[in-house]
C-alpha positions as CSV (number, residue, x, y, z in Angstrom):
1,M,101.8,127.5,49.6
2,F,105.4,127.3,48.4
3,K,104.6,129.4,45.3
4,Y,103.1,132.0,47.6
5,L,106.2,132.1,49.8
6,S,108.4,132.4,46.7
7,L,106.5,135.4,45.4
8,L,106.5,137.1,48.8
9,R,110.3,136.6,49.0
10,S,110.8,138.0,45.5
11,R,108.7,141.1,46.4
12,K,110.7,141.7,49.6
13,R,114.0,141.3,47.9
14,A,113.0,143.6,45.0
15,S,112.2,146.2,47.7
16,R,115.5,145.7,49.4
17,N,117.4,146.2,46.1
18,A,116.4,149.8,46.2
19,N,118.7,150.0,49.3
20,K,121.6,147.9,48.1
21,G,124.3,147.3,50.7
22,L,121.9,147.8,53.6
23,K,122.1,144.7,55.8
24,R,119.0,143.6,57.6
25,I,119.3,142.1,61.1
26,G,116.4,140.6,63.0
27,I,116.0,141.1,66.7
28,Y,114.0,138.4,68.5
29,G,113.8,139.0,72.2
30,G,112.2,136.9,74.9
31,K,112.5,135.0,78.1
32,F,113.0,131.7,76.2
33,D,112.3,129.7,79.4
34,P,112.8,127.4,77.5
35,I,113.3,128.2,73.9
36,H,111.3,125.8,71.7
37,L,110.6,124.8,68.1
38,G,107.8,127.4,67.8
39,H,110.4,130.2,68.4
40,L,112.8,128.7,66.0
41,M,110.2,128.1,63.2
42,C,108.9,131.6,63.4
43,A,112.4,133.1,63.3
44,E,113.5,130.9,60.4
45,L,110.4,131.6,58.3
46,T,110.7,135.3,59.0
47,R,114.4,135.3,58.1
48,D,113.8,133.5,54.9
49,V,110.8,135.6,53.7
50,F,112.2,139.0,54.6
51,D,115.8,138.1,53.5
52,L,117.4,138.9,56.9
53,D,121.2,138.5,57.1
54,K,120.9,137.1,60.6
55,V,118.5,136.9,63.6
56,L,119.7,137.8,67.0
57,F,118.0,135.9,69.8
58,V,118.2,138.3,72.7
59,T,117.8,136.7,76.1
60,S,115.8,139.0,78.3
61,A,117.8,139.4,81.5
62,N,115.2,141.1,83.7
63,P,111.8,141.1,81.9
64,P,109.9,144.1,83.2
65,H,106.6,142.2,83.0
66,K,107.8,139.1,84.8
67,K,109.4,139.9,88.2
68,T,109.4,136.4,89.7
69,G,109.5,132.7,88.7
70,V,112.0,133.1,85.8
71,T,115.0,130.8,85.4
72,P,118.3,132.7,85.8
73,A,119.3,134.6,82.6
74,R,122.6,132.8,82.2
75,I,120.9,129.4,82.2
76,R,118.2,130.5,79.8
77,H,120.9,132.0,77.6
78,E,122.7,128.7,77.6
79,M,119.6,127.1,76.1
80,V,119.4,129.8,73.5
81,Q,123.0,129.2,72.6
82,A,122.3,125.5,72.2
83,A,119.3,126.2,70.0
84,C,121.1,128.7,67.8
85,A,124.2,126.6,67.2
86,P,122.9,124.4,64.4
87,N,121.7,127.4,62.3
88,C,124.4,129.7,60.8
89,Y,121.9,132.6,60.5
90,F,121.0,132.5,64.2
91,E,123.1,134.2,66.9
92,A,122.5,134.1,70.7
93,C,122.8,137.6,72.0
94,D,123.5,138.4,75.6
95,I,123.5,142.2,75.3
96,E,120.7,142.6,77.9
97,M,122.6,140.5,80.4
98,Q,125.4,143.1,80.3
99,R,123.1,145.8,81.7
100,E,121.6,146.4,85.1
101,G,118.0,147.0,85.7
102,P,114.9,146.0,83.7
103,S,115.4,144.8,80.1
104,Y,113.7,147.3,77.9
105,T,113.6,146.7,74.2
106,L,114.4,150.3,73.3
107,D,117.7,150.2,75.3
108,T,118.6,147.0,73.4
109,V,117.8,148.6,70.0
110,R,119.9,151.7,70.9
111,A,122.9,149.5,71.8
112,L,122.6,147.5,68.7
113,K,122.3,150.6,66.5
114,E,125.5,151.8,68.0
115,R,127.2,148.4,67.5
116,Y,126.2,147.9,63.9
117,G,126.2,151.4,62.6
118,P,124.0,153.2,60.0
119,G,124.6,150.5,57.3
120,V,122.1,148.1,59.0
121,E,118.3,148.1,59.2
122,L,117.1,146.6,62.4
123,C,113.9,144.5,62.3
124,L,112.1,143.6,65.4
125,L,110.3,140.2,65.3
126,I,107.1,140.2,67.4
127,S,104.0,138.1,67.9
128,S,100.7,139.6,66.9
129,E,99.5,139.6,70.5
130,Y,101.6,142.7,71.0
131,L,99.5,144.5,68.5
132,D,96.2,143.6,70.2
133,P,94.8,146.8,71.7
134,D,93.3,144.9,74.6
135,F,96.6,143.2,75.5
136,E,98.2,144.5,78.7
137,W,101.6,144.6,77.1
138,N,100.6,146.1,73.7
139,I,103.6,147.5,72.0
140,T,102.3,151.1,72.1
141,H,102.7,150.8,75.9
142,W,106.4,150.0,75.8
143,M,108.9,152.5,77.0
144,H,109.3,155.4,74.5
145,S,107.4,153.4,71.9
146,D,107.5,156.3,69.3
147,E,111.3,156.2,69.3
148,L,111.2,152.4,69.0
149,F,108.9,152.7,66.0
150,A,111.3,155.2,64.4
151,S,114.3,152.9,65.0
152,V,113.1,149.5,63.8
153,R,110.8,147.8,61.3
154,L,108.3,145.5,62.9
155,L,108.1,142.0,61.4
156,V,104.9,140.5,62.7
157,F,103.9,136.8,62.8
158,A,100.3,135.8,63.8
159,R,99.9,134.1,67.1
160,Q,97.8,131.0,67.2
161,G,94.1,132.1,67.3
162,H,94.8,135.4,65.6
163,S,93.9,135.7,61.9
164,I,96.2,137.6,59.6
165,E,93.3,139.9,58.7
166,T,92.8,140.9,62.3
167,T,96.6,141.3,62.8
168,R,96.8,143.6,59.8
169,Q,93.9,145.7,61.2
170,W,95.7,146.1,64.5
171,G,99.0,146.9,62.7
172,Q,97.3,149.5,60.5
173,A,96.0,151.3,63.5
174,I,99.4,151.5,65.0
175,A,101.0,152.6,61.7
176,T,98.4,155.4,61.4
177,T,98.7,156.7,64.9
178,H,102.4,156.1,65.6
179,G,104.0,156.0,62.2
180,A,105.3,152.4,62.8
181,R,106.6,150.4,59.8
182,L,105.2,146.9,59.7
183,D,105.5,143.8,57.5
184,Y,103.6,140.6,58.1
185,L,104.5,136.9,57.9
186,D,101.2,135.6,56.5
187,F,102.2,132.0,56.8
188,C,103.7,130.7,60.1
189,P,102.6,127.2,60.9
190,T,103.9,127.1,64.5
191,P,103.3,124.0,66.5
192,P,100.9,124.2,69.5
193,V,103.7,124.4,72.1
194,S,104.5,127.1,74.7
195,S,107.2,127.5,77.3
196,T,104.7,127.3,80.1
197,M,103.4,123.9,78.7
198,L,107.0,122.6,78.4
199,R,107.8,123.5,82.0
200,E,104.7,121.8,83.2
201,R,105.4,118.7,81.2
202,V,109.0,118.5,82.4
203,S,107.8,118.9,86.1
204,K,105.5,116.0,85.6
205,D,108.2,113.8,84.0
206,K,106.4,113.9,80.6
207,S,108.2,113.8,77.2
208,I,109.0,117.0,75.4
209,W,110.8,115.3,72.5
210,Y,110.2,117.1,69.2
211,M,109.1,120.2,71.0
212,V,112.6,121.5,71.7
213,L,115.9,120.7,70.0
214,P,117.9,117.8,71.4
215,E,120.6,120.3,72.4
216,V,118.1,122.2,74.5
217,W,116.7,119.1,76.1
218,E,120.2,118.1,77.1
219,V,120.7,121.4,78.9
220,I,117.4,120.9,80.7
221,R,118.3,117.4,81.8
222,R,121.9,118.3,82.8
223,R,120.9,121.2,84.9
224,R,117.7,119.6,86.3
225,L,115.6,122.5,85.2
226,Y,111.8,122.7,85.9
227,G,112.1,119.7,88.3
228,C,113.5,117.5,85.6
229,V,114.3,113.9,86.8
230,T,115.3,112.5,83.5
231,P,119.1,111.8,83.6
232,S,121.5,113.4,81.2
233,R,122.6,111.3,78.3
234,G,126.2,111.5,79.4
235,T,129.4,113.1,78.2
236,H,130.2,114.0,74.5
237,L,132.5,111.0,74.4
238,Q,129.7,108.7,75.6
239,K,127.4,110.1,73.0
240,L,130.0,109.6,70.3
241,M,130.5,106.0,71.4
242,R,126.7,105.4,71.2
243,R,126.7,106.8,67.7
244,L,129.6,104.6,66.7
245,S,128.0,101.6,68.2
246,F,124.7,102.3,66.4
247,T,126.6,102.7,63.1
248,A,128.6,99.5,63.6
249,K,125.5,97.6,64.4
250,R,123.8,98.9,61.2
251,Y,126.7,97.8,59.0
252,L,126.8,94.5,60.7
253,D,123.1,94.0,60.0
254,I,123.8,94.8,56.3
255,V,126.7,92.3,56.2
256,L,124.6,89.6,57.8
257,R,121.7,90.1,55.4
258,R,124.0,89.8,52.4
259,F,125.6,86.7,53.9
260,R,122.2,85.1,54.4
261,S,121.3,85.8,50.8
262,L,124.3,83.7,49.5
């Protein structure tokens, strides 16, 4: 598995060397309500395999396909910021929150092309479901999709239940009819977790440990999102004191064990 990933990375980097100096920035948009480990794992594996300089997590301010029942954008973005903070290659991007109206991907791509200039290749990270011809929100139905295909390279990771063979067939059809440029992440072992499932678990006072980062869980608890009743773990000072107390207890245990062995 790791040998395969290494070979794939080498192939992609060799291809990139033909365009030396061209930076590659990944765009990963979504509601992130909440952002979870599945999002982060897919983004990190894609960044690593395709040698991206960074990945922008773009919080969708007004999703055109989701008119109601969405947590306010500023709170969702707060969770995205918390999730991105530990990884120096991840950046929380609020560009869609700075615009009025529906959050269309093409508008975001246009703004990012203007921000970063011609020396950057923009790569759009998407799930294979958006290639499915039977899916309501198939990418060919997006606003001015042909301009989008001309502006970005699509980096596709297979959604759970979609084989890479089927995903490639869907992608080939879009490449043939629309001229899209696609690359595929063949290996993406995402955990069986979804934002919908997490919201339901929180509302039922069930654990979501190890499904989201602790930093995200802290935002959910502090803001009482999704009907959360689990109390916040306190201020930063209180957390620091707990860590110090744990460390002191651990060293005390070591001293006591050595004392007993005398």
